[in-house]
N, CA, C and O atoms as a MOPAC input file, in Angstrom:
PM7 MOZYME 1SCF
protein

 N    104.14100 1    76.86900 1   114.90300 1
 C    103.36600 1    77.88700 1   114.36500 1
 C    103.94600 1    78.38200 1   112.95700 1
 O    105.15400 1    78.59300 1   112.85700 1
 N    103.17200 1    78.54800 1   111.98000 1
 C    103.63100 1    79.11600 1   110.69800 1
 C    103.99600 1    80.50100 1   110.78200 1
 O    103.43500 1    81.25100 1   111.58100 1
 N    104.98000 1    80.91600 1   109.93900 1
 C    105.50400 1    82.35800 1   109.96400 1
 C    105.28500 1    82.82200 1   108.57100 1
 O    105.79100 1    82.21700 1   107.62600 1
 N    104.53100 1    83.89900 1   108.41200 1
 C    104.36300 1    84.66200 1   107.04400 1
 C    105.70500 1    84.97200 1   106.39300 1
 O    106.53700 1    85.57900 1   107.06700 1
 N    105.98300 1    84.62400 1   105.18300 1
 C    107.23700 1    85.02000 1   104.53500 1
 C    107.00100 1    85.97900 1   103.33600 1
 O    107.62100 1    87.04200 1   103.32700 1
 N    106.17200 1    85.68700 1   102.35500 1
 C    105.87600 1    86.42000 1   101.27100 1
 C    104.79700 1    86.00000 1   100.47600 1
 O    104.49500 1    84.80700 1   100.52000 1
 N    104.13500 1    86.79800 1    99.72700 1
 C    103.02200 1    86.33600 1    98.92000 1
 C    103.41000 1    85.74100 1    97.53600 1
 O    104.36400 1    86.15800 1    96.87900 1
 N    102.63800 1    84.79400 1    97.17400 1
 C    102.88900 1    84.12200 1    95.81000 1
 C    101.76000 1    84.51400 1    94.94200 1
 O    100.60900 1    84.31800 1    95.33100 1
 N    102.00800 1    85.06300 1    93.77700 1
 C    100.89600 1    85.37200 1    92.87100 1
 C    100.77800 1    84.34600 1    91.74000 1
 O    101.79100 1    83.97400 1    91.14800 1
 N     99.66500 1    83.91900 1    91.45600 1
 C     99.41300 1    83.04200 1    90.31100 1
 C     99.34000 1    83.93400 1    89.04000 1
 O     98.60300 1    84.91700 1    88.96000 1
 N    100.15300 1    83.51200 1    88.07300 1
 C    100.07300 1    84.25300 1    86.68800 1
 C     99.79900 1    83.30300 1    85.55600 1
 O    100.06600 1    82.10300 1    85.61400 1
 N     99.26400 1    83.89100 1    84.54500 1
 C     98.98700 1    83.20000 1    83.38300 1
 C    100.23700 1    83.28600 1    82.43800 1
 O    100.59800 1    82.23300 1    81.91100 1
 N    100.91200 1    84.40300 1    82.18000 1
 C    101.94600 1    84.63100 1    81.36100 1
 C    103.13100 1    85.16300 1    82.08800 1
 O    103.23800 1    86.33500 1    82.44900 1
 N    104.09800 1    84.14100 1    82.29700 1
 C    105.27000 1    84.40400 1    83.21100 1
 C    106.09500 1    85.47300 1    82.49700 1
 O    106.54100 1    86.41000 1    83.16000 1
 N    106.30500 1    85.39700 1    81.30300 1
 C    107.30100 1    86.48900 1    80.63900 1
 C    106.58700 1    87.89100 1    80.78800 1
 O    107.23300 1    88.84500 1    81.22000 1
 N    105.39900 1    88.00900 1    80.47200 1
 C    104.70500 1    89.22700 1    80.46800 1
 C    104.67700 1    89.84000 1    81.98100 1
 O    104.78200 1    91.04700 1    82.19800 1
 N    104.53100 1    88.91500 1    82.93200 1
 C    104.47800 1    89.33700 1    84.34900 1
 C    105.85700 1    89.70500 1    84.86300 1
 O    105.98300 1    90.68700 1    85.59600 1
 N    106.79300 1    89.03500 1    84.54600 1
 C    108.23200 1    89.42700 1    84.88600 1
 C    108.55700 1    90.69700 1    84.30100 1
 O    109.18000 1    91.48900 1    85.00800 1
 N    108.21400 1    91.06000 1    83.01900 1
 C    108.43200 1    92.28600 1    82.46600 1
 C    107.76900 1    93.32300 1    83.20900 1
 O    108.41900 1    94.32800 1    83.49600 1
 N    106.52000 1    93.21800 1    83.57500 1
 C    105.71400 1    94.19200 1    84.32800 1
 C    106.46500 1    94.49100 1    85.72900 1
 O    106.73100 1    95.65000 1    86.04600 1
 N    106.78700 1    93.41300 1    86.53500 1
 C    107.36200 1    93.73700 1    87.71500 1
 C    108.74200 1    94.29000 1    87.68700 1
 O    109.17200 1    94.96900 1    88.62000 1
 N    109.46800 1    93.99800 1    86.58600 1
 C    110.86300 1    94.55300 1    86.47800 1
 C    110.63400 1    96.07300 1    85.93500 1
 O    111.18700 1    96.98500 1    86.55100 1
 N    109.89900 1    96.34100 1    84.89000 1
 C    109.82100 1    97.63200 1    84.24900 1
 C    109.01900 1    98.62500 1    84.98300 1
 O    109.43100 1    99.75500 1    85.24700 1
 N    107.79000 1    98.13700 1    85.32200 1
 C    106.80900 1    99.08100 1    85.93700 1
 C    107.08600 1    99.25900 1    87.41200 1
 O    107.11700 1   100.38000 1    87.91900 1
 N    107.28700 1    98.14600 1    88.09900 1
 C    107.52700 1    98.23800 1    89.57300 1
 C    109.01800 1    98.53400 1    89.88600 1
 O    109.35300 1    99.14800 1    90.89800 1
 N    109.86400 1    98.08000 1    88.99400 1
 C    111.30000 1    98.47500 1    89.22800 1
 C    112.01800 1    97.40700 1    90.08000 1
 O    113.10500 1    97.65400 1    90.60300 1
 N    111.39900 1    96.21500 1    90.21300 1
 C    111.98900 1    95.15800 1    90.96700 1
 C    112.91000 1    94.31200 1    90.12200 1
 O    113.02000 1    94.56100 1    88.92200 1
 N    113.63500 1    93.23700 1    90.73800 1
 C    114.47200 1    92.41500 1    90.06000 1
 C    114.26900 1    91.04000 1    90.47000 1
 O    113.98500 1    90.84700 1    91.65200 1
 N    114.38400 1    89.92500 1    89.57500 1
 C    114.35100 1    88.55900 1    89.92700 1
 C    115.55500 1    88.20700 1    90.56600 1
 O    116.62100 1    88.51900 1    90.03500 1
 N    115.52400 1    87.51600 1    91.78300 1
 C    116.61500 1    86.89300 1    92.49200 1
 C    116.56900 1    85.29000 1    92.29400 1
 O    117.62100 1    84.65500 1    92.36400 1
 N    115.66000 1    84.81200 1    92.11300 1
 C    115.58700 1    83.21800 1    91.73300 1
 C    114.63000 1    82.96600 1    90.73300 1
 O    113.55600 1    83.56900 1    90.73800 1
 N    114.94900 1    82.03700 1    89.77800 1
 C    114.08400 1    81.72000 1    88.63400 1
 C    114.09800 1    80.35700 1    88.38200 1
 O    115.17200 1    79.76200 1    88.28300 1
 N    112.90100 1    79.72300 1    88.25200 1
 C    112.80600 1    78.27500 1    87.94600 1
 C    111.70500 1    78.17500 1    86.76800 1
 O    111.12100 1    79.18300 1    86.37000 1
 N    111.49300 1    77.05200 1    86.30600 1
 C    110.54400 1    76.93200 1    85.15300 1
 C    109.28200 1    77.62000 1    85.41400 1
 O    108.84900 1    78.45000 1    84.61400 1
 N    108.61900 1    77.29000 1    86.58600 1
 C    107.22300 1    77.84600 1    86.83400 1
 C    107.17700 1    78.87900 1    87.99900 1
 O    106.09600 1    79.25300 1    88.45400 1
 N    108.30800 1    79.31000 1    88.44800 1
 C    108.37100 1    79.95500 1    89.77400 1
 C    109.56700 1    81.04300 1    89.78100 1
 O    110.72100 1    80.70900 1    89.51200 1
 N    109.22700 1    82.29200 1    90.09000 1
 C    110.20000 1    83.42700 1    90.07800 1
 C    110.09200 1    84.19600 1    91.38800 1
 O    108.97100 1    84.56400 1    91.73700 1
 N    111.10700 1    84.46200 1    92.11600 1
 C    111.21300 1    85.15300 1    93.33300 1
 C    111.93000 1    86.45000 1    93.05500 1
 O    113.00400 1    86.52400 1    92.45700 1
 N    111.21100 1    87.51600 1    93.56400 1
 C    111.72000 1    88.88800 1    93.44900 1
 C    112.37400 1    89.31000 1    94.69600 1
 O    112.09200 1    88.78800 1    95.77400 1
 N    113.37600 1    90.38900 1    94.54400 1
 C    114.02300 1    91.00100 1    95.69900 1
 C    113.13800 1    91.68300 1    96.50200 1
 O    113.50000 1    91.98400 1    97.63900 1
 N    111.85300 1    92.02800 1    96.04200 1
 C    110.88600 1    92.78700 1    96.89400 1
 C    110.21400 1    91.76200 1    98.02000 1
 O    109.53900 1    92.21400 1    98.94600 1
 N    110.44800 1    90.41900 1    97.86200 1
 C    109.95900 1    89.54900 1    98.85600 1
 C    108.66200 1    88.88200 1    98.47500 1
 O    107.91900 1    88.40500 1    99.33300 1
 N    108.40000 1    88.85000 1    97.22300 1
 C    107.22400 1    88.15300 1    96.68500 1
 C    107.63100 1    87.21000 1    95.50500 1
 O    108.76300 1    87.27700 1    95.02500 1
 N    106.74800 1    86.38300 1    95.07300 1
 C    107.06600 1    85.49100 1    94.06200 1
 C    105.78400 1    85.38500 1    93.01600 1
 O    104.65000 1    85.77400 1    93.29700 1
 N    106.14300 1    84.83400 1    91.86100 1
 C    105.13700 1    84.46100 1    90.87100 1
 C    105.24400 1    82.98800 1    90.56400 1
 O    106.32000 1    82.40400 1    90.43600 1
 N    104.10500 1    82.45000 1    90.46000 1
 C    104.05800 1    80.96000 1    90.13700 1
 C    103.12700 1    80.92800 1    88.79900 1
 O    102.06500 1    81.54700 1    88.73200 1
 N    103.61800 1    80.18500 1    87.81500 1
 C    102.78400 1    79.99900 1    86.56500 1
 C    101.59100 1    79.16000 1    86.91000 1
 O    101.68400 1    78.10000 1    87.52800 1
 N    100.49200 1    79.66600 1    86.49600 1
 C     99.16900 1    79.02700 1    86.83400 1
 C     98.80700 1    77.97200 1    85.74400 1
 O     98.64800 1    78.25000 1    84.55500 1
 N     98.71100 1    76.89200 1    86.22000 1
 C     98.42600 1    75.78700 1    85.30700 1
 C     96.89700 1    75.80800 1    85.02800 1
 O     96.10500 1    76.15400 1    85.90400 1
 N     96.53100 1    75.45500 1    83.87200 1
 C     95.07000 1    75.58500 1    83.33100 1
 C     94.12400 1    74.97200 1    84.33600 1
 O     93.06300 1    75.52200 1    84.63300 1
 N     94.56700 1    73.69500 1    84.91300 1
 C     93.54200 1    72.98600 1    85.66600 1
 C     93.32100 1    73.53900 1    86.99300 1
 O     92.43100 1    73.07600 1    87.70700 1
 N     94.13500 1    74.58300 1    87.41000 1
 C     93.84100 1    75.24600 1    88.72300 1
 C     93.12100 1    76.61700 1    88.61900 1
 O     92.93400 1    77.24400 1    89.66200 1
 N     92.70700 1    77.12100 1    87.44600 1
 C     92.37800 1    78.40400 1    87.33000 1
 C     91.16200 1    78.79500 1    88.18100 1
 O     90.99600 1    80.00400 1    88.34400 1
 N     90.34700 1    78.01000 1    88.70700 1
 C     89.21100 1    78.29000 1    89.59900 1
 C     89.60200 1    78.27900 1    91.07600 1
 O     88.85600 1    78.69700 1    91.96200 1
 N     90.79100 1    77.78600 1    91.27800 1
 C     91.26900 1    77.66500 1    92.73000 1
 C     91.94700 1    78.92400 1    93.28200 1
 O     92.13300 1    79.00700 1    94.49600 1
 N     92.30000 1    79.84100 1    92.51000 1
 C     93.14700 1    80.97100 1    92.86800 1
 C     92.19600 1    82.19700 1    92.92800 1
 O     91.25600 1    82.34400 1    92.14700 1
 N     92.54200 1    83.12100 1    93.98700 1
 C     91.87100 1    84.44500 1    94.17600 1
 C     92.82200 1    85.46600 1    93.77700 1
 O     94.00200 1    85.17700 1    93.57700 1
 N     92.39400 1    86.58500 1    93.65800 1
 C     93.13800 1    87.88800 1    93.43000 1
 C     93.98200 1    88.09500 1    94.62500 1
 O     93.71300 1    87.56000 1    95.70000 1
 N     95.09400 1    88.94000 1    94.42700 1
 C     95.85200 1    89.29400 1    95.63000 1
 C     96.29500 1    90.89000 1    95.32700 1
 O     96.39800 1    91.33800 1    94.18500 1
 N     96.51100 1    91.58100 1    96.41200 1
 C     96.83600 1    92.91800 1    96.34200 1
 C     98.41600 1    93.02200 1    96.86800 1
 O     98.75500 1    92.55300 1    97.95500 1
 N     99.22800 1    93.61200 1    96.07300 1
 C    100.66400 1    93.89000 1    96.50300 1
 C    100.85900 1    95.38600 1    96.83600 1
 O    100.47600 1    96.25600 1    96.05300 1
 N    101.39600 1    95.64100 1    97.88400 1
 C    101.70000 1    97.03300 1    98.27000 1
 C    103.14500 1    97.39700 1    98.05500 1
 O    104.04400 1    96.65700 1    98.45500 1
 N    103.37700 1    98.53800 1    97.42200 1
 C    104.70200 1    98.99400 1    97.29300 1
 C    104.79300 1   100.50000 1    97.83400 1
 O    103.76600 1   101.15800 1    98.00300 1
 N    105.97700 1   100.98000 1    98.07900 1
 C    106.33100 1   102.31900 1    98.48900 1
 C    107.08000 1   103.01400 1    97.54300 1
 O    107.94500 1   102.41400 1    96.90400 1
 N    106.85800 1   104.23000 1    97.36300 1
 C    107.65500 1   105.10000 1    96.39600 1
 C    107.94000 1   106.39300 1    97.08000 1
 O    107.05200 1   106.95700 1    97.71900 1
 N    109.22000 1   106.91800 1    96.96700 1
 C    109.55300 1   108.20000 1    97.56200 1
 C    108.95200 1   109.33800 1    96.85200 1
 O    108.51400 1   110.30800 1    97.47100 1
 N    108.91900 1   109.24600 1    95.55700 1
 C    108.11200 1   110.35500 1    94.77200 1
 C    107.22200 1   109.81900 1    93.92100 1
 O    107.54600 1   109.28100 1    92.86200 1
 N    105.92400 1   109.95000 1    94.38500 1
 C    104.78700 1   109.30800 1    93.74600 1
 C    104.43300 1   110.18500 1    92.55500 1
 O    103.83900 1   109.65100 1    91.61900 1
 N    104.74700 1   111.51300 1    92.49200 1
 C    104.38000 1   112.29900 1    91.32100 1
 C    105.25500 1   111.74400 1    90.15800 1
 O    104.75800 1   111.53400 1    89.05200 1
 N    106.44900 1   111.53200 1    90.40700 1
 C    107.37200 1   111.07800 1    89.34100 1
 C    106.95500 1   109.75000 1    88.87000 1
 O    106.98800 1   109.51600 1    87.66200 1
 N    106.54200 1   108.80500 1    89.75600 1
 C    106.07900 1   107.46600 1    89.44900 1
 C    104.68900 1   107.59400 1    88.63900 1
 O    104.47600 1   106.83500 1    87.69300 1
 N    103.88100 1   108.43200 1    88.97400 1
 C    102.65500 1   108.60500 1    88.15300 1
 C    102.97900 1   109.11600 1    86.76800 1
 O    102.27100 1   108.80000 1    85.81300 1
 N    104.02400 1   109.89300 1    86.63900 1
 C    104.35100 1   110.37700 1    85.20400 1
 C    105.00100 1   109.13600 1    84.52100 1
 O    104.78600 1   108.89000 1    83.33400 1
 N    105.76100 1   108.40300 1    85.26200 1
 C    106.55100 1   107.21500 1    84.63000 1
 C    105.43000 1   106.22300 1    84.09500 1
 O    105.58500 1   105.65000 1    83.01700 1
 N    104.34200 1   106.04200 1    84.84600 1
 C    103.31600 1   105.00600 1    84.48400 1
 C    102.67100 1   105.37800 1    83.18200 1
 O    102.15900 1   104.51900 1    82.46400 1
 N    102.69300 1   106.67500 1    82.86600 1
 C    101.92700 1   107.10900 1    81.48500 1
 C    102.86400 1   106.61100 1    80.31300 1
 O    102.39300 1   106.64500 1    79.17600 1
 N    104.10000 1   106.16800 1    80.49200 1
 C    104.86100 1   105.52000 1    79.48800 1
 C    104.31300 1   104.28800 1    78.96200 1
 O    104.57800 1   103.91600 1    77.81900 1
 N    103.55000 1   103.62800 1    79.75500 1
 C    102.95700 1   102.29300 1    79.47800 1
 C    101.53900 1   102.25000 1    79.07100 1
 O    100.66600 1   102.16200 1    79.93400 1
 N    101.23500 1   102.31000 1    77.74200 1
 C     99.82700 1   102.36000 1    77.34400 1
 C     99.06500 1   101.20000 1    77.85700 1
 O     97.88900 1   101.38400 1    78.17200 1
 N     99.60400 1   100.00700 1    77.98100 1
 C     98.86500 1    98.82600 1    78.45600 1
 C     98.50500 1    98.82200 1    79.79300 1
 O     97.65900 1    98.00500 1    80.15700 1
 N     99.06700 1    99.69700 1    80.70300 1
 C     98.70100 1    99.65800 1    82.17600 1
 C     97.52400 1   100.14300 1    82.42700 1
 O     97.21900 1   101.25800 1    82.00200 1
 N     96.64700 1    99.37100 1    83.17500 1
 C     95.30300 1    99.72900 1    83.70600 1
 C     95.38600 1   100.37300 1    85.07500 1
 O     95.56800 1    99.68600 1    86.08100 1
 N     95.25300 1   101.68900 1    85.11800 1
 C     95.39000 1   102.42200 1    86.41700 1
 C     93.88600 1   102.43400 1    86.85200 1
 O     92.99700 1   102.96200 1    86.18400 1
 N     93.69200 1   101.76500 1    88.09800 1
 C     92.38400 1   101.64600 1    88.72200 1
 C     92.02400 1   103.19000 1    89.35700 1
 O     91.02900 1   103.85600 1    89.06800 1
 N     92.95400 1   103.51500 1    90.16600 1
 C     92.68500 1   104.83300 1    90.76200 1
 C     93.89900 1   105.71900 1    90.50100 1
 O     95.02500 1   105.30100 1    90.77200 1
 N     93.70600 1   106.91300 1    89.99100 1
 C     94.78600 1   107.81600 1    89.88800 1
 C     95.33700 1   108.16300 1    91.12600 1
 O     95.01500 1   107.53400 1    92.13400 1
 N     96.21500 1   109.19200 1    91.17200 1
 C     96.75400 1   109.70600 1    92.47700 1
 C     95.68900 1   110.20100 1    93.36300 1
 O     94.96200 1   111.14800 1    93.06400 1
 N     95.60800 1   109.48700 1    94.54600 1
 C     94.54000 1   109.88500 1    95.44100 1
 C     95.19200 1   109.95600 1    96.95800 1
 O     96.15300 1   109.26300 1    97.29300 1
 N     94.60200 1   110.78900 1    97.72300 1
 C     95.10400 1   111.06100 1    99.00700 1
 C     94.24400 1   110.21400 1   100.02700 1
 O     93.02300 1   110.37300 1   100.01800 1
 N     94.78100 1   109.39100 1   100.83700 1
 C     94.18700 1   108.58000 1   101.90500 1
 C     93.89100 1   109.56100 1   103.18700 1
 O     94.50200 1   110.62500 1   103.28100 1
 N     93.03500 1   109.20200 1   104.06100 1
 C     92.77900 1   109.97900 1   105.18800 1
 C     93.91400 1   110.52000 1   106.06600 1
 O     93.83400 1   111.60300 1   106.64500 1
 N     95.03900 1   109.65400 1   106.13500 1
 C     96.20900 1   109.94700 1   106.87300 1
 C     97.27400 1   110.82900 1   106.14100 1
 O     98.39100 1   111.05400 1   106.60800 1
 N     96.80700 1   111.31100 1   104.92800 1
 C     97.62300 1   112.14900 1   104.11600 1
 C     98.53300 1   111.57000 1   103.15300 1
 O     99.02200 1   112.23300 1   102.23800 1
 N     98.79400 1   110.20300 1   103.36600 1
 C     99.55600 1   109.52600 1   102.38000 1
 C     98.77900 1   109.31000 1   101.17900 1
 O     97.58700 1   109.00200 1   101.20400 1
 N     99.54400 1   109.49200 1   100.00600 1
 C     98.93000 1   109.28200 1    98.61300 1
 C     99.15000 1   107.94400 1    98.13100 1
 O    100.06400 1   107.23600 1    98.55500 1
 N     98.25600 1   107.55600 1    97.17600 1
 C     98.29900 1   106.14700 1    96.58500 1
 C     97.89000 1   106.22700 1    95.21200 1
 O     97.09700 1   107.10100 1    94.85900 1
 N     98.41800 1   105.29500 1    94.31600 1
 C     97.97600 1   105.00600 1    93.05600 1
 C     97.57100 1   103.46400 1    93.08600 1
 O     98.28700 1   102.65500 1    93.67600 1
 N     96.47600 1   103.10500 1    92.47600 1
 C     96.12800 1   101.59700 1    92.37600 1
 C     96.16800 1   101.24900 1    90.86500 1
 O     95.54700 1   101.92700 1    90.04600 1
 N     96.85900 1   100.25800 1    90.54500 1
 C     96.84100 1    99.71000 1    89.09600 1
 C     96.66300 1    98.19100 1    88.99200 1
 O     96.70600 1    97.49800 1    90.00800 1
 N     96.47400 1    97.69200 1    87.83500 1
 C     96.40700 1    96.27200 1    87.72900 1
 C     97.66100 1    95.77000 1    86.98500 1
 O     98.20100 1    96.42000 1    86.08900 1
 N     98.12000 1    94.47100 1    87.45500 1
 C     99.20900 1    93.81000 1    86.70900 1
 C     98.67600 1    93.15700 1    85.47600 1
 O     97.50100 1    93.40100 1    85.20300 1
 N     99.38300 1    92.33200 1    84.65400 1
 C     98.87200 1    91.80600 1    83.40100 1
 C     97.79500 1    90.63100 1    83.81200 1
 O     97.04700 1    90.19800 1    82.93600 1
 N     97.73500 1    90.19500 1    84.95700 1
 C     96.83000 1    89.10200 1    85.42400 1
 C     95.73000 1    89.56200 1    86.29600 1
 O     95.14600 1    88.75400 1    87.01800 1
 N     95.41800 1    90.79700 1    86.27100 1
 C     94.33600 1    91.48500 1    86.93800 1
 C     94.65200 1    91.44800 1    88.43700 1
 O     93.66000 1    91.38200 1    89.16300 1
 N     95.75300 1    91.47600 1    88.98700 1
 C     96.07600 1    91.61000 1    90.44200 1
 C     96.11800 1    93.01000 1    90.70600 1
 O     96.55900 1    93.76300 1    89.83800 1
 N     95.66200 1    93.50500 1    91.93700 1
 C     95.75400 1    94.93500 1    92.16900 1
 C     97.05700 1    95.17700 1    92.79800 1
 O     97.54100 1    94.40300 1    93.62400 1
 N     97.63100 1    96.28000 1    92.39300 1
 C     98.91500 1    96.80200 1    92.81000 1
 C     98.72200 1    98.04800 1    93.47500 1
 O     98.12600 1    98.90500 1    92.82300 1
 N     99.10300 1    98.34600 1    94.65800 1
 C     98.89900 1    99.66700 1    95.45700 1
 C    100.37200 1   100.21400 1    95.61400 1
 O    101.26500 1    99.58900 1    96.18600 1
 N    100.50800 1   101.39800 1    95.06400 1
 C    101.82800 1   102.09900 1    95.28200 1
 C    101.50300 1   103.34500 1    96.05200 1
 O    100.77800 1   104.21200 1    95.56500 1
 N    102.04900 1   103.44700 1    97.29200 1
 C    101.95400 1   104.53500 1    98.13200 1
 C    103.29000 1   105.33200 1    98.31100 1
 O    104.38600 1   104.78500 1    98.19500 1
 N    103.13100 1   106.64600 1    98.60000 1
 C    104.38100 1   107.32200 1    98.91800 1
 C    104.60100 1   106.84900 1   100.41700 1
 O    103.69100 1   106.46500 1   101.15200 1
 N    105.99400 1   106.93500 1   100.77600 1
 C    106.32200 1   106.57500 1   102.15100 1
 C    105.86400 1   107.68300 1   102.98600 1
 O    105.63600 1   108.78700 1   102.49000 1
 N    105.72100 1   107.44300 1   104.21900 1
 C    105.12000 1   108.47600 1   105.21900 1
 C    106.21500 1   109.61200 1   105.36300 1
 O    105.80800 1   110.76800 1   105.47800 1
 N    107.42500 1   109.39100 1   105.36400 1
 C    108.40800 1   110.55700 1   105.39700 1
 C    108.05100 1   111.55300 1   104.26900 1
 O    107.91100 1   112.74900 1   104.52300 1
 N    107.91000 1   111.07400 1   103.07500 1
 C    107.64600 1   111.88300 1   102.02400 1
 C    106.17400 1   112.54700 1   102.09800 1
 O    105.94500 1   113.66700 1   101.63900 1
 N    105.29000 1   111.81200 1   102.66700 1
 C    103.97500 1   112.39100 1   102.82000 1
 C    104.05800 1   113.54900 1   103.85900 1
 O    103.51800 1   114.64100 1   103.68700 1
 N    104.74700 1   113.22000 1   104.89000 1
 C    104.88700 1   114.37100 1   106.02200 1
 C    105.68800 1   115.58600 1   105.40700 1
 O    105.26400 1   116.71800 1   105.63900 1
 N    106.72600 1   115.42900 1   104.70000 1
 C    107.52600 1   116.53100 1   104.13500 1
 C    106.52900 1   117.25100 1   103.26300 1
 O    106.44700 1   118.47500 1   103.36900 1
 N    105.70200 1   116.54600 1   102.34000 1
 C    104.83300 1   117.14900 1   101.39100 1
 C    103.80600 1   118.07900 1   102.08400 1
 O    103.62100 1   119.23000 1   101.68700 1
 N    103.17400 1   117.56000 1   103.09100 1
 C    102.15300 1   118.22100 1   103.99100 1
 C    102.74000 1   119.55400 1   104.58300 1
 O    102.15100 1   120.63100 1   104.49100 1
 N    103.92700 1   119.38300 1   105.18600 1
 C    104.65500 1   120.61700 1   105.82100 1
 C    104.83500 1   121.66100 1   104.75400 1
 O    104.55500 1   122.84200 1   104.95600 1
 N    105.35300 1   121.16100 1   103.50500 1
 C    105.61600 1   122.15100 1   102.41100 1
 C    104.38200 1   122.89300 1   101.92900 1
 O    104.41600 1   124.00400 1   101.39800 1
 N    103.26700 1   122.16400 1   102.16600 1
 C    101.93600 1   122.80200 1   101.65300 1
 C    101.44600 1   123.88000 1   102.58900 1
 O    100.47600 1   124.55700 1   102.24800 1
 N    102.07400 1   124.09800 1   103.79900 1
 C    101.74200 1   125.02700 1   104.59100 1
 C    100.98300 1   124.61000 1   105.98500 1
 O    100.61700 1   125.45000 1   106.80700 1
 N    100.80900 1   123.27100 1   106.13000 1
 C    100.31200 1   122.80300 1   107.23700 1
 C    101.20000 1   122.89800 1   108.45200 1
 O    102.41600 1   122.78000 1   108.30200 1
 N    100.65700 1   123.11300 1   109.69700 1
 C    101.59500 1   123.26200 1   110.88000 1
 C    101.94300 1   121.88800 1   111.20600 1
 O    101.32900 1   120.93800 1   110.72000 1
 N    103.02600 1   121.74500 1   112.11000 1
 C    103.39900 1   120.66100 1   112.70000 1
 C    102.30300 1   119.78900 1   113.39000 1
 O    102.23200 1   118.56800 1   113.24400 1
 N    101.47800 1   120.51700 1   114.13500 1
 C    100.42500 1   119.91500 1   114.85700 1
 C     99.39700 1   119.38200 1   113.81100 1
 O     98.91500 1   118.26600 1   114.00700 1
 N     99.02700 1   120.10200 1   112.71100 1
 C     98.12200 1   119.69700 1   111.87400 1
 C     98.48800 1   118.29100 1   111.17000 1
 O     97.70900 1   117.35600 1   110.98500 1
 N     99.79400 1   118.35400 1   110.83500 1
 C    100.38100 1   117.11400 1   110.17300 1
 C    100.48200 1   115.98200 1   110.99200 1
 O    100.30300 1   114.84900 1   110.54600 1
 N    100.79000 1   116.24200 1   112.29800 1
 C    100.63800 1   115.18200 1   113.38100 1
 C     99.26500 1   114.59100 1   113.41800 1
 O     99.02800 1   113.38800 1   113.30400 1
 N     98.36900 1   115.55300 1   113.59000 1
 C     96.99500 1   115.02400 1   113.71400 1
 C     96.50700 1   114.21200 1   112.54700 1
 O     95.86600 1   113.17700 1   112.72100 1
 N     96.82100 1   114.69700 1   111.31400 1
 C     96.37500 1   113.99500 1   110.05600 1
 C     97.04400 1   112.64200 1   109.72500 1
 O     96.45600 1   111.69000 1   109.21100 1
 N     98.43500 1   112.67700 1   110.10800 1
 C     99.21700 1   111.50900 1   109.66500 1
 C     99.10200 1   110.50500 1   110.83000 1
 O     99.38400 1   109.32100 1   110.64800 1
 N     98.69800 1   110.96600 1   112.00600 1
 C     98.75200 1   110.16100 1   113.24000 1
 C    100.13200 1   109.65800 1   113.66300 1
 O    100.34600 1   108.56500 1   114.18700 1
 N    101.00700 1   110.55900 1   113.37900 1
 C    102.37600 1   110.44100 1   113.84800 1
 C    102.71600 1   111.30600 1   114.87400 1
 O    102.26000 1   112.44300 1   114.75700 1
 N    103.48500 1   111.04100 1   115.97600 1
 C    103.83500 1   112.00900 1   117.04800 1
 C    104.35300 1   113.30400 1   116.50400 1
 O    104.97700 1   113.38700 1   115.44600 1
 N    104.04100 1   114.36500 1   117.33100 1
 C    104.56200 1   115.74100 1   116.99700 1
 C    106.05000 1   115.76500 1   116.82600 1
 O    106.59700 1   116.36700 1   115.90200 1
 N    106.75400 1   115.01600 1   117.84600 1
 C    108.28600 1   114.98600 1   117.83500 1
 C    108.81100 1   114.33500 1   116.59900 1
 O    109.82800 1   114.77200 1   116.06000 1
 N    108.17400 1   113.33200 1   116.13900 1
 C    108.64100 1   112.65500 1   114.83500 1
 C    108.35400 1   113.71800 1   113.71200 1
 O    109.27300 1   113.94800 1   112.92700 1
 N    107.12800 1   114.40600 1   113.56000 1
 C    106.97300 1   115.23800 1   112.60000 1
 C    107.94700 1   116.50000 1   112.52500 1
 O    108.26500 1   116.98300 1   111.43800 1
 N    108.40800 1   117.01200 1   113.76100 1
 C    109.25400 1   118.15100 1   113.84800 1
 C    110.59200 1   117.74700 1   113.20500 1
 O    111.31800 1   118.66100 1   112.81400 1
 N    111.00000 1   116.44700 1   113.05200 1
 C    112.27300 1   116.11600 1   112.46700 1
 C    112.31500 1   116.60700 1   111.03400 1
 O    113.40900 1   116.71700 1   110.48100 1
 N    111.22300 1   116.90000 1   110.41600 1
 C    111.19000 1   117.20400 1   109.02500 1
 C    110.88900 1   118.68000 1   108.76200 1
 O    110.65600 1   119.02900 1   107.60500 1
 N    110.88000 1   119.52900 1   109.71600 1
 C    110.64500 1   120.90200 1   109.56800 1
 C    112.00300 1   121.73000 1   109.07900 1
 O    111.95400 1   122.94800 1   108.90600 1

């Protein structure tokens, strides 16, 4: 049986893509070959050859950030970044920002649930309300009071 390891993203411009994932996402290259780069975050980029352009589809990569507000401010430093969805709250109370990388792949950056729970509690919600919204047990939520 095959075991999932990490996604590989087809890219047109390897240098531009590496810069995006290092500067905007904050990741680092751990292995690099002529047409393949592996990042410490557990995903890889492969240079897309012209003859294969119709065989690849889009991919979404998901990342977590402790302070999504700071990250949203950081993104404003990059004029060329296409933000699809600004800071939005999902039904479980976790917030998300969606953007595009230089090859039109969707990048989703969410706050981690610990940060989301702390933010909801700080906003005045009760432990019970946060538990219901986040779908985390009351005992887990109480750890952050």
